[in-house]
mmCIF file of the C-alpha atoms, coordinates in Angstrom:
data_MODEL
# 
_entry.id   MODEL 
# 
loop_
_atom_site.group_PDB 
_atom_site.id 
_atom_site.type_symbol 
_atom_site.label_atom_id 
_atom_site.label_alt_id 
_atom_site.label_comp_id 
_atom_site.label_asym_id 
_atom_site.label_entity_id 
_atom_site.label_seq_id 
_atom_site.pdbx_PDB_ins_code 
_atom_site.Cartn_x 
_atom_site.Cartn_y 
_atom_site.Cartn_z 
_atom_site.occupancy 
_atom_site.B_iso_or_equiv 
_atom_site.pdbx_formal_charge 
_atom_site.auth_seq_id 
_atom_site.auth_comp_id 
_atom_site.auth_asym_id 
_atom_site.auth_atom_id 
_atom_site.pdbx_PDB_model_num 
ATOM 1   C CA . UNK A 1 1   ? -16.219 6.727   -15.348 1.00 0.00 ? 1   UNK A CA 1 
ATOM 2   C CA . UNK A 1 2   ? -15.608 5.969   -11.850 1.00 0.00 ? 2   UNK A CA 1 
ATOM 3   C CA . UNK A 1 3   ? -16.780 8.230   -9.201  1.00 0.00 ? 3   UNK A CA 1 
ATOM 4   C CA . UNK A 1 4   ? -13.694 7.530   -6.678  1.00 0.00 ? 4   UNK A CA 1 
ATOM 5   C CA . UNK A 1 5   ? -10.472 6.172   -6.929  1.00 0.00 ? 5   UNK A CA 1 
ATOM 6   C CA . UNK A 1 6   ? -8.868  4.588   -3.966  1.00 0.00 ? 6   UNK A CA 1 
ATOM 7   C CA . UNK A 1 7   ? -5.120  4.250   -3.791  1.00 0.00 ? 7   UNK A CA 1 
ATOM 8   C CA . UNK A 1 8   ? -2.913  2.038   -1.803  1.00 0.00 ? 8   UNK A CA 1 
ATOM 9   C CA . UNK A 1 9   ? 0.019   4.037   -0.480  1.00 0.00 ? 9   UNK A CA 1 
ATOM 10  C CA . UNK A 1 10  ? 3.305   1.900   -0.284  1.00 0.00 ? 10  UNK A CA 1 
ATOM 11  C CA . UNK A 1 11  ? 4.102   0.418   -3.720  1.00 0.00 ? 11  UNK A CA 1 
ATOM 12  C CA . UNK A 1 12  ? 1.606   2.495   -5.570  1.00 0.00 ? 12  UNK A CA 1 
ATOM 13  C CA . UNK A 1 13  ? 1.890   6.078   -4.718  1.00 0.00 ? 13  UNK A CA 1 
ATOM 14  C CA . UNK A 1 14  ? 5.524   5.883   -3.330  1.00 0.00 ? 14  UNK A CA 1 
ATOM 15  C CA . UNK A 1 15  ? 8.288   3.431   -4.241  1.00 0.00 ? 15  UNK A CA 1 
ATOM 16  C CA . UNK A 1 16  ? 8.708   2.375   -0.550  1.00 0.00 ? 16  UNK A CA 1 
ATOM 17  C CA . UNK A 1 17  ? 8.292   -1.481  -0.585  1.00 0.00 ? 17  UNK A CA 1 
ATOM 18  C CA . UNK A 1 18  ? 12.052  -2.414  -1.346  1.00 0.00 ? 18  UNK A CA 1 
ATOM 19  C CA . UNK A 1 19  ? 13.309  0.324   1.101   1.00 0.00 ? 19  UNK A CA 1 
ATOM 20  C CA . UNK A 1 20  ? 10.927  -1.133  3.828   1.00 0.00 ? 20  UNK A CA 1 
ATOM 21  C CA . UNK A 1 21  ? 11.755  -4.663  3.090   1.00 0.00 ? 21  UNK A CA 1 
ATOM 22  C CA . UNK A 1 22  ? 15.227  -4.174  3.076   1.00 0.00 ? 22  UNK A CA 1 
ATOM 23  C CA . UNK A 1 23  ? 15.151  -2.783  6.519   1.00 0.00 ? 23  UNK A CA 1 
ATOM 24  C CA . UNK A 1 24  ? 13.188  -5.836  7.606   1.00 0.00 ? 24  UNK A CA 1 
ATOM 25  C CA . UNK A 1 25  ? 15.762  -8.249  6.211   1.00 0.00 ? 25  UNK A CA 1 
ATOM 26  C CA . UNK A 1 26  ? 18.589  -6.513  8.061   1.00 0.00 ? 26  UNK A CA 1 
ATOM 27  C CA . UNK A 1 27  ? 16.403  -6.346  11.462  1.00 0.00 ? 27  UNK A CA 1 
ATOM 28  C CA . UNK A 1 28  ? 15.233  -9.865  11.303  1.00 0.00 ? 28  UNK A CA 1 
ATOM 29  C CA . UNK A 1 29  ? 18.769  -11.197 10.692  1.00 0.00 ? 29  UNK A CA 1 
ATOM 30  C CA . UNK A 1 30  ? 19.625  -9.694  14.160  1.00 0.00 ? 30  UNK A CA 1 
ATOM 31  C CA . UNK A 1 31  ? 16.917  -12.158 15.568  1.00 0.00 ? 31  UNK A CA 1 
ATOM 32  C CA . UNK A 1 32  ? 18.158  -15.286 13.658  1.00 0.00 ? 32  UNK A CA 1 
ATOM 33  C CA . UNK A 1 33  ? 15.591  -15.230 10.859  1.00 0.00 ? 33  UNK A CA 1 
ATOM 34  C CA . UNK A 1 34  ? 17.392  -15.051 7.580   1.00 0.00 ? 34  UNK A CA 1 
ATOM 35  C CA . UNK A 1 35  ? 15.462  -14.151 4.445   1.00 0.00 ? 35  UNK A CA 1 
ATOM 36  C CA . UNK A 1 36  ? 16.336  -12.630 1.062   1.00 0.00 ? 36  UNK A CA 1 
ATOM 37  C CA . UNK A 1 37  ? 14.822  -9.488  -0.051  1.00 0.00 ? 37  UNK A CA 1 
ATOM 38  C CA . UNK A 1 38  ? 12.510  -11.218 -2.551  1.00 0.00 ? 38  UNK A CA 1 
ATOM 39  C CA . UNK A 1 39  ? 11.387  -13.766 0.226   1.00 0.00 ? 39  UNK A CA 1 
ATOM 40  C CA . UNK A 1 40  ? 10.670  -10.977 2.642   1.00 0.00 ? 40  UNK A CA 1 
ATOM 41  C CA . UNK A 1 41  ? 8.545   -9.061  0.121   1.00 0.00 ? 41  UNK A CA 1 
ATOM 42  C CA . UNK A 1 42  ? 6.838   -12.270 -0.694  1.00 0.00 ? 42  UNK A CA 1 
ATOM 43  C CA . UNK A 1 43  ? 5.961   -13.059 2.783   1.00 0.00 ? 43  UNK A CA 1 
ATOM 44  C CA . UNK A 1 44  ? 5.011   -9.565  4.122   1.00 0.00 ? 44  UNK A CA 1 
ATOM 45  C CA . UNK A 1 45  ? 4.129   -6.953  1.434   1.00 0.00 ? 45  UNK A CA 1 
ATOM 46  C CA . UNK A 1 46  ? 0.548   -5.866  1.911   1.00 0.00 ? 46  UNK A CA 1 
ATOM 47  C CA . UNK A 1 47  ? 0.429   -6.836  5.651   1.00 0.00 ? 47  UNK A CA 1 
ATOM 48  C CA . UNK A 1 48  ? 0.776   -4.983  9.049   1.00 0.00 ? 48  UNK A CA 1 
ATOM 49  C CA . UNK A 1 49  ? 3.883   -4.781  11.156  1.00 0.00 ? 49  UNK A CA 1 
ATOM 50  C CA . UNK A 1 50  ? 1.749   -6.381  13.794  1.00 0.00 ? 50  UNK A CA 1 
ATOM 51  C CA . UNK A 1 51  ? 1.334   -9.268  11.363  1.00 0.00 ? 51  UNK A CA 1 
ATOM 52  C CA . UNK A 1 52  ? 4.881   -9.309  10.574  1.00 0.00 ? 52  UNK A CA 1 
ATOM 53  C CA . UNK A 1 53  ? 5.868   -9.777  14.258  1.00 0.00 ? 53  UNK A CA 1 
ATOM 54  C CA . UNK A 1 54  ? 3.415   -12.611 14.713  1.00 0.00 ? 54  UNK A CA 1 
ATOM 55  C CA . UNK A 1 55  ? 4.572   -14.333 11.391  1.00 0.00 ? 55  UNK A CA 1 
ATOM 56  C CA . UNK A 1 56  ? 8.281   -13.762 11.972  1.00 0.00 ? 56  UNK A CA 1 
ATOM 57  C CA . UNK A 1 57  ? 7.977   -15.275 15.568  1.00 0.00 ? 57  UNK A CA 1 
ATOM 58  C CA . UNK A 1 58  ? 6.186   -18.239 13.861  1.00 0.00 ? 58  UNK A CA 1 
ATOM 59  C CA . UNK A 1 59  ? 9.136   -18.610 11.600  1.00 0.00 ? 59  UNK A CA 1 
ATOM 60  C CA . UNK A 1 60  ? 11.516  -18.702 14.327  1.00 0.00 ? 60  UNK A CA 1 
ATOM 61  C CA . UNK A 1 61  ? 12.643  -15.059 14.947  1.00 0.00 ? 61  UNK A CA 1 
ATOM 62  C CA . UNK A 1 62  ? 13.103  -14.256 18.655  1.00 0.00 ? 62  UNK A CA 1 
ATOM 63  C CA . UNK A 1 63  ? 11.517  -10.968 18.737  1.00 0.00 ? 63  UNK A CA 1 
ATOM 64  C CA . UNK A 1 64  ? 10.858  -8.787  21.644  1.00 0.00 ? 64  UNK A CA 1 
ATOM 65  C CA . UNK A 1 65  ? 7.259   -7.659  22.560  1.00 0.00 ? 65  UNK A CA 1 
ATOM 66  C CA . UNK A 1 66  ? 8.134   -4.191  21.658  1.00 0.00 ? 66  UNK A CA 1 
ATOM 67  C CA . UNK A 1 67  ? 9.463   -4.956  18.056  1.00 0.00 ? 67  UNK A CA 1 
ATOM 68  C CA . UNK A 1 68  ? 6.854   -3.166  16.185  1.00 0.00 ? 68  UNK A CA 1 
ATOM 69  C CA . UNK A 1 69  ? 7.825   0.167   17.538  1.00 0.00 ? 69  UNK A CA 1 
ATOM 70  C CA . UNK A 1 70  ? 11.496  -0.950  17.152  1.00 0.00 ? 70  UNK A CA 1 
ATOM 71  C CA . UNK A 1 71  ? 11.047  -1.800  13.392  1.00 0.00 ? 71  UNK A CA 1 
ATOM 72  C CA . UNK A 1 72  ? 9.070   1.504   12.565  1.00 0.00 ? 72  UNK A CA 1 
ATOM 73  C CA . UNK A 1 73  ? 11.787  3.661   14.105  1.00 0.00 ? 73  UNK A CA 1 
ATOM 74  C CA . UNK A 1 74  ? 14.274  2.094   11.798  1.00 0.00 ? 74  UNK A CA 1 
ATOM 75  C CA . UNK A 1 75  ? 11.825  2.064   8.757   1.00 0.00 ? 75  UNK A CA 1 
ATOM 76  C CA . UNK A 1 76  ? 11.112  5.752   9.255   1.00 0.00 ? 76  UNK A CA 1 
ATOM 77  C CA . UNK A 1 77  ? 14.692  6.605   9.264   1.00 0.00 ? 77  UNK A CA 1 
ATOM 78  C CA . UNK A 1 78  ? 15.208  4.719   5.964   1.00 0.00 ? 78  UNK A CA 1 
ATOM 79  C CA . UNK A 1 79  ? 12.026  6.372   4.446   1.00 0.00 ? 79  UNK A CA 1 
ATOM 80  C CA . UNK A 1 80  ? 13.292  9.943   5.662   1.00 0.00 ? 80  UNK A CA 1 
ATOM 81  C CA . UNK A 1 81  ? 16.387  9.374   3.685   1.00 0.00 ? 81  UNK A CA 1 
ATOM 82  C CA . UNK A 1 82  ? 14.598  9.466   0.642   1.00 0.00 ? 82  UNK A CA 1 
ATOM 83  C CA . UNK A 1 83  ? 11.523  7.764   -0.512  1.00 0.00 ? 83  UNK A CA 1 
ATOM 84  C CA . UNK A 1 84  ? 10.713  8.453   -4.443  1.00 0.00 ? 84  UNK A CA 1 
ATOM 85  C CA . UNK A 1 85  ? 7.186   8.587   -5.905  1.00 0.00 ? 85  UNK A CA 1 
ATOM 86  C CA . UNK A 1 86  ? 6.120   5.639   -8.106  1.00 0.00 ? 86  UNK A CA 1 
ATOM 87  C CA . UNK A 1 87  ? 6.898   7.093   -11.697 1.00 0.00 ? 87  UNK A CA 1 
ATOM 88  C CA . UNK A 1 88  ? 4.060   8.537   -13.335 1.00 0.00 ? 88  UNK A CA 1 
ATOM 89  C CA . UNK A 1 89  ? 1.941   9.028   -10.126 1.00 0.00 ? 89  UNK A CA 1 
ATOM 90  C CA . UNK A 1 90  ? 2.104   12.805  -10.338 1.00 0.00 ? 90  UNK A CA 1 
ATOM 91  C CA . UNK A 1 91  ? 0.538   12.712  -13.899 1.00 0.00 ? 91  UNK A CA 1 
ATOM 92  C CA . UNK A 1 92  ? -2.199  10.363  -12.940 1.00 0.00 ? 92  UNK A CA 1 
ATOM 93  C CA . UNK A 1 93  ? -3.325  12.636  -9.927  1.00 0.00 ? 93  UNK A CA 1 
ATOM 94  C CA . UNK A 1 94  ? -3.245  15.581  -12.190 1.00 0.00 ? 94  UNK A CA 1 
ATOM 95  C CA . UNK A 1 95  ? -5.422  13.966  -14.889 1.00 0.00 ? 95  UNK A CA 1 
ATOM 96  C CA . UNK A 1 96  ? -7.783  12.897  -12.040 1.00 0.00 ? 96  UNK A CA 1 
ATOM 97  C CA . UNK A 1 97  ? -7.955  16.547  -10.775 1.00 0.00 ? 97  UNK A CA 1 
ATOM 98  C CA . UNK A 1 98  ? -8.590  17.727  -14.240 1.00 0.00 ? 98  UNK A CA 1 
ATOM 99  C CA . UNK A 1 99  ? -11.548 15.253  -14.645 1.00 0.00 ? 99  UNK A CA 1 
ATOM 100 C CA . UNK A 1 100 ? -12.863 16.274  -11.289 1.00 0.00 ? 100 UNK A CA 1 
ATOM 101 C CA . UNK A 1 101 ? -12.603 12.611  -9.984  1.00 0.00 ? 101 UNK A CA 1 
ATOM 102 C CA . UNK A 1 102 ? -11.996 12.320  -6.381  1.00 0.00 ? 102 UNK A CA 1 
ATOM 103 C CA . UNK A 1 103 ? -9.544  10.119  -4.894  1.00 0.00 ? 103 UNK A CA 1 
ATOM 104 C CA . UNK A 1 104 ? -8.253  9.011   -1.332  1.00 0.00 ? 104 UNK A CA 1 
ATOM 105 C CA . UNK A 1 105 ? -5.911  6.606   0.114   1.00 0.00 ? 105 UNK A CA 1 
ATOM 106 C CA . UNK A 1 106 ? -6.539  3.383   1.977   1.00 0.00 ? 106 UNK A CA 1 
ATOM 107 C CA . UNK A 1 107 ? -3.474  1.742   3.642   1.00 0.00 ? 107 UNK A CA 1 
ATOM 108 C CA . UNK A 1 108 ? -2.494  -0.903  6.313   1.00 0.00 ? 108 UNK A CA 1 
ATOM 109 C CA . UNK A 1 109 ? 0.339   1.686   7.166   1.00 0.00 ? 109 UNK A CA 1 
ATOM 110 C CA . UNK A 1 110 ? 0.333   4.279   9.924   1.00 0.00 ? 110 UNK A CA 1 
ATOM 111 C CA . UNK A 1 111 ? -0.541  7.811   9.042   1.00 0.00 ? 111 UNK A CA 1 
ATOM 112 C CA . UNK A 1 112 ? 3.055   9.038   10.428  1.00 0.00 ? 112 UNK A CA 1 
ATOM 113 C CA . UNK A 1 113 ? 4.656   6.657   7.942   1.00 0.00 ? 113 UNK A CA 1 
ATOM 114 C CA . UNK A 1 114 ? 2.452   8.070   5.077   1.00 0.00 ? 114 UNK A CA 1 
ATOM 115 C CA . UNK A 1 115 ? 3.313   11.725  6.241   1.00 0.00 ? 115 UNK A CA 1 
ATOM 116 C CA . UNK A 1 116 ? 6.900   10.925  5.908   1.00 0.00 ? 116 UNK A CA 1 
ATOM 117 C CA . UNK A 1 117 ? 6.564   9.442   2.439   1.00 0.00 ? 117 UNK A CA 1 
ATOM 118 C CA . UNK A 1 118 ? 3.896   11.497  0.727   1.00 0.00 ? 118 UNK A CA 1 
ATOM 119 C CA . UNK A 1 119 ? 5.066   14.819  2.687   1.00 0.00 ? 119 UNK A CA 1 
ATOM 120 C CA . UNK A 1 120 ? 8.603   14.568  1.121   1.00 0.00 ? 120 UNK A CA 1 
ATOM 121 C CA . UNK A 1 121 ? 6.973   14.315  -2.291  1.00 0.00 ? 121 UNK A CA 1 
ATOM 122 C CA . UNK A 1 122 ? 4.385   17.177  -1.790  1.00 0.00 ? 122 UNK A CA 1 
ATOM 123 C CA . UNK A 1 123 ? 1.535   15.018  -1.813  1.00 0.00 ? 123 UNK A CA 1 
ATOM 124 C CA . UNK A 1 124 ? 0.751   15.098  1.829   1.00 0.00 ? 124 UNK A CA 1 
ATOM 125 C CA . UNK A 1 125 ? -1.919  18.045  1.498   1.00 0.00 ? 125 UNK A CA 1 
ATOM 126 C CA . UNK A 1 126 ? -3.934  16.077  -1.257  1.00 0.00 ? 126 UNK A CA 1 
ATOM 127 C CA . UNK A 1 127 ? -4.410  13.081  0.966   1.00 0.00 ? 127 UNK A CA 1 
ATOM 128 C CA . UNK A 1 128 ? -4.173  14.194  4.631   1.00 0.00 ? 128 UNK A CA 1 
ATOM 129 C CA . UNK A 1 129 ? -8.013  14.571  4.838   1.00 0.00 ? 129 UNK A CA 1 
ATOM 130 C CA . UNK A 1 130 ? -8.853  11.591  2.911   1.00 0.00 ? 130 UNK A CA 1 
ATOM 131 C CA . UNK A 1 131 ? -6.704  8.836   4.434   1.00 0.00 ? 131 UNK A CA 1 
ATOM 132 C CA . UNK A 1 132 ? -8.151  5.609   5.453   1.00 0.00 ? 132 UNK A CA 1 
ATOM 133 C CA . UNK A 1 133 ? -5.403  3.739   7.773   1.00 0.00 ? 133 UNK A CA 1 
ATOM 134 C CA . UNK A 1 134 ? -5.779  0.357   9.334   1.00 0.00 ? 134 UNK A CA 1 
ATOM 135 C CA . UNK A 1 135 ? -3.837  1.446   12.074  1.00 0.00 ? 135 UNK A CA 1 
ATOM 136 C CA . UNK A 1 136 ? -6.480  4.034   13.121  1.00 0.00 ? 136 UNK A CA 1 
ATOM 137 C CA . UNK A 1 137 ? -9.568  2.249   12.022  1.00 0.00 ? 137 UNK A CA 1 
ATOM 138 C CA . UNK A 1 138 ? -8.422  -0.934  13.737  1.00 0.00 ? 138 UNK A CA 1 
ATOM 139 C CA . UNK A 1 139 ? -9.054  -3.201  10.812  1.00 0.00 ? 139 UNK A CA 1 
ATOM 140 C CA . UNK A 1 140 ? -6.704  -4.066  8.022   1.00 0.00 ? 140 UNK A CA 1 
ATOM 141 C CA . UNK A 1 141 ? -6.772  -5.652  4.460   1.00 0.00 ? 141 UNK A CA 1 
ATOM 142 C CA . UNK A 1 142 ? -7.661  -8.155  3.457   1.00 0.00 ? 142 UNK A CA 1 
ATOM 143 C CA . UNK A 1 143 ? -10.797 -7.132  5.607   1.00 0.00 ? 143 UNK A CA 1 
ATOM 144 C CA . UNK A 1 144 ? -12.887 -4.845  3.042   1.00 0.00 ? 144 UNK A CA 1 
ATOM 145 C CA . UNK A 1 145 ? -13.851 -2.260  5.760   1.00 0.00 ? 145 UNK A CA 1 
ATOM 146 C CA . UNK A 1 146 ? -11.278 0.177   4.614   1.00 0.00 ? 146 UNK A CA 1 
ATOM 147 C CA . UNK A 1 147 ? -12.439 0.407   1.147   1.00 0.00 ? 147 UNK A CA 1 
ATOM 148 C CA . UNK A 1 148 ? -16.058 0.142   2.136   1.00 0.00 ? 148 UNK A CA 1 
ATOM 149 C CA . UNK A 1 149 ? -15.480 2.979   4.515   1.00 0.00 ? 149 UNK A CA 1 
ATOM 150 C CA . UNK A 1 150 ? -13.766 5.055   1.926   1.00 0.00 ? 150 UNK A CA 1 
ATOM 151 C CA . UNK A 1 151 ? -16.557 4.664   -0.527  1.00 0.00 ? 151 UNK A CA 1 
ATOM 152 C CA . UNK A 1 152 ? -19.178 5.459   2.146   1.00 0.00 ? 152 UNK A CA 1 
ATOM 153 C CA . UNK A 1 153 ? -17.436 8.610   3.111   1.00 0.00 ? 153 UNK A CA 1 
ATOM 154 C CA . UNK A 1 154 ? -17.457 9.807   -0.755  1.00 0.00 ? 154 UNK A CA 1 
ATOM 155 C CA . UNK A 1 155 ? -21.051 8.437   -1.556  1.00 0.00 ? 155 UNK A CA 1 
ATOM 156 C CA . UNK A 1 156 ? -19.317 6.578   -4.299  1.00 0.00 ? 156 UNK A CA 1 
ATOM 157 C CA . UNK A 1 157 ? -21.210 4.031   -6.316  1.00 0.00 ? 157 UNK A CA 1 
ATOM 158 C CA . UNK A 1 158 ? -18.508 3.236   -8.834  1.00 0.00 ? 158 UNK A CA 1 
ATOM 159 C CA . UNK A 1 159 ? -15.221 3.193   -6.902  1.00 0.00 ? 159 UNK A CA 1 
ATOM 160 C CA . UNK A 1 160 ? -12.069 1.418   -8.091  1.00 0.00 ? 160 UNK A CA 1 
ATOM 161 C CA . UNK A 1 161 ? -9.122  0.492   -6.237  1.00 0.00 ? 161 UNK A CA 1 
ATOM 162 C CA . UNK A 1 162 ? -5.392  0.489   -7.156  1.00 0.00 ? 162 UNK A CA 1 
ATOM 163 C CA . UNK A 1 163 ? -3.361  -1.786  -5.217  1.00 0.00 ? 163 UNK A CA 1 
ATOM 164 C CA . UNK A 1 164 ? -0.097  -3.908  -5.510  1.00 0.00 ? 164 UNK A CA 1 
ATOM 165 C CA . UNK A 1 165 ? -0.615  -6.666  -2.776  1.00 0.00 ? 165 UNK A CA 1 
ATOM 166 C CA . UNK A 1 166 ? -2.511  -10.020 -2.603  1.00 0.00 ? 166 UNK A CA 1 
ATOM 167 C CA . UNK A 1 167 ? -4.096  -8.647  0.659   1.00 0.00 ? 167 UNK A CA 1 
ATOM 168 C CA . UNK A 1 168 ? -5.277  -5.420  -0.954  1.00 0.00 ? 168 UNK A CA 1 
ATOM 169 C CA . UNK A 1 169 ? -6.432  -7.243  -4.127  1.00 0.00 ? 169 UNK A CA 1 
ATOM 170 C CA . UNK A 1 170 ? -8.555  -9.538  -1.786  1.00 0.00 ? 170 UNK A CA 1 
ATOM 171 C CA . UNK A 1 171 ? -10.002 -6.753  0.163   1.00 0.00 ? 171 UNK A CA 1 
ATOM 172 C CA . UNK A 1 172 ? -11.134 -5.012  -3.067  1.00 0.00 ? 172 UNK A CA 1 
ATOM 173 C CA . UNK A 1 173 ? -12.763 -8.145  -4.606  1.00 0.00 ? 173 UNK A CA 1 
ATOM 174 C CA . UNK A 1 174 ? -14.376 -8.846  -1.032  1.00 0.00 ? 174 UNK A CA 1 
ATOM 175 C CA . UNK A 1 175 ? -15.709 -5.222  -1.272  1.00 0.00 ? 175 UNK A CA 1 
ATOM 176 C CA . UNK A 1 176 ? -17.009 -6.049  -4.875  1.00 0.00 ? 176 UNK A CA 1 
ATOM 177 C CA . UNK A 1 177 ? -15.025 -3.239  -6.222  1.00 0.00 ? 177 UNK A CA 1 
ATOM 178 C CA . UNK A 1 178 ? -13.035 -3.113  -9.471  1.00 0.00 ? 178 UNK A CA 1 
ATOM 179 C CA . UNK A 1 179 ? -9.406  -3.537  -8.582  1.00 0.00 ? 179 UNK A CA 1 
ATOM 180 C CA . UNK A 1 180 ? -6.304  -2.518  -10.944 1.00 0.00 ? 180 UNK A CA 1 
ATOM 181 C CA . UNK A 1 181 ? -3.253  -4.152  -9.773  1.00 0.00 ? 181 UNK A CA 1 
ATOM 182 C CA . UNK A 1 182 ? 0.279   -2.501  -10.211 1.00 0.00 ? 182 UNK A CA 1 
ATOM 183 C CA . UNK A 1 183 ? 2.702   -5.094  -10.605 1.00 0.00 ? 183 UNK A CA 1 
ATOM 184 C CA . UNK A 1 184 ? 6.076   -3.317  -10.858 1.00 0.00 ? 184 UNK A CA 1 
ATOM 185 C CA . UNK A 1 185 ? 8.361   -6.240  -9.668  1.00 0.00 ? 185 UNK A CA 1 
ATOM 186 C CA . UNK A 1 186 ? 6.849   -9.540  -11.392 1.00 0.00 ? 186 UNK A CA 1 
ATOM 187 C CA . UNK A 1 187 ? 4.334   -10.551 -13.968 1.00 0.00 ? 187 UNK A CA 1 
ATOM 188 C CA . UNK A 1 188 ? 1.328   -9.901  -11.379 1.00 0.00 ? 188 UNK A CA 1 
ATOM 189 C CA . UNK A 1 189 ? 0.066   -13.448 -12.289 1.00 0.00 ? 189 UNK A CA 1 
ATOM 190 C CA . UNK A 1 190 ? -0.763  -14.115 -8.396  1.00 0.00 ? 190 UNK A CA 1 
ATOM 191 C CA . UNK A 1 191 ? -2.787  -10.643 -8.298  1.00 0.00 ? 191 UNK A CA 1 
ATOM 192 C CA . UNK A 1 192 ? -4.651  -11.610 -11.556 1.00 0.00 ? 192 UNK A CA 1 
ATOM 193 C CA . UNK A 1 193 ? -5.607  -14.844 -10.174 1.00 0.00 ? 193 UNK A CA 1 
ATOM 194 C CA . UNK A 1 194 ? -7.228  -13.158 -7.435  1.00 0.00 ? 194 UNK A CA 1 
ATOM 195 C CA . UNK A 1 195 ? -9.435  -11.240 -9.768  1.00 0.00 ? 195 UNK A CA 1 
ATOM 196 C CA . UNK A 1 196 ? -7.519  -7.953  -10.531 1.00 0.00 ? 196 UNK A CA 1 
ATOM 197 C CA . UNK A 1 197 ? -6.726  -6.363  -13.810 1.00 0.00 ? 197 UNK A CA 1 
ATOM 198 C CA . UNK A 1 198 ? -2.930  -5.973  -13.869 1.00 0.00 ? 198 UNK A CA 1 
ATOM 199 C CA . UNK A 1 199 ? -0.898  -3.219  -15.404 1.00 0.00 ? 199 UNK A CA 1 
ATOM 200 C CA . UNK A 1 200 ? 2.791   -2.644  -15.296 1.00 0.00 ? 200 UNK A CA 1 
ATOM 201 C CA . UNK A 1 201 ? 3.392   1.133   -15.903 1.00 0.00 ? 201 UNK A CA 1 
ATOM 202 C CA . UNK A 1 202 ? 1.416   3.994   -14.218 1.00 0.00 ? 202 UNK A CA 1 
ATOM 203 C CA . UNK A 1 203 ? 1.215   5.625   -17.719 1.00 0.00 ? 203 UNK A CA 1 
ATOM 204 C CA . UNK A 1 204 ? -1.285  2.939   -18.508 1.00 0.00 ? 204 UNK A CA 1 
ATOM 205 C CA . UNK A 1 205 ? -3.649  3.977   -15.594 1.00 0.00 ? 205 UNK A CA 1 
ATOM 206 C CA . UNK A 1 206 ? -5.343  6.967   -17.057 1.00 0.00 ? 206 UNK A CA 1 
ATOM 207 C CA . UNK A 1 207 ? -6.577  4.921   -19.976 1.00 0.00 ? 207 UNK A CA 1 
ATOM 208 C CA . UNK A 1 208 ? -7.557  2.047   -17.628 1.00 0.00 ? 208 UNK A CA 1 
ATOM 209 C CA . UNK A 1 209 ? -9.451  4.783   -15.654 1.00 0.00 ? 209 UNK A CA 1 
ATOM 210 C CA . UNK A 1 210 ? -11.273 6.044   -18.664 1.00 0.00 ? 210 UNK A CA 1 
ATOM 211 C CA . UNK A 1 211 ? -9.675  9.678   -18.367 1.00 0.00 ? 211 UNK A CA 1 
# 
């Protein structure tokens, strides 16, 4: 059995990716970059907002220098209006608790964002002291440092990563960790090609974790 489960947050614990990316679609359209929701998710899921800022500019968006703070304000408002848990997540966490397996979250997102999404679902207290954020640590996926730091913190020798993005899977593989990739919106072929084991329902996760 694994001695640590490292969860990504957006798209794995909370069903926030479509909400966030719709805000991006609407915002970027105001700066003359017109993309569909699916295109936006393909381009930006798993990255940082600073990375989105740079990439959107390279695609022709005339974004202001303070755009990152602007978009976070808009995203936070949308998430506060209601961000559901990914179906089945609470059961997975309860099974981990029962088995005595520790878990944490490692995300490219800001802690403030996770407090909004996890907090409204009653999960903030579970994760607030075991949260590894790229915005705090200054290094983001696909760099493996977030995952390696989490494993070192727990003294884990058999950690497993739960991810949903190419950047996240790449970071896990670079960290030489087993990666289980949750593919909720497609067949996960891209994630599988990077080395992840793909699953499509959270109800499958306890068995994959050996619980």
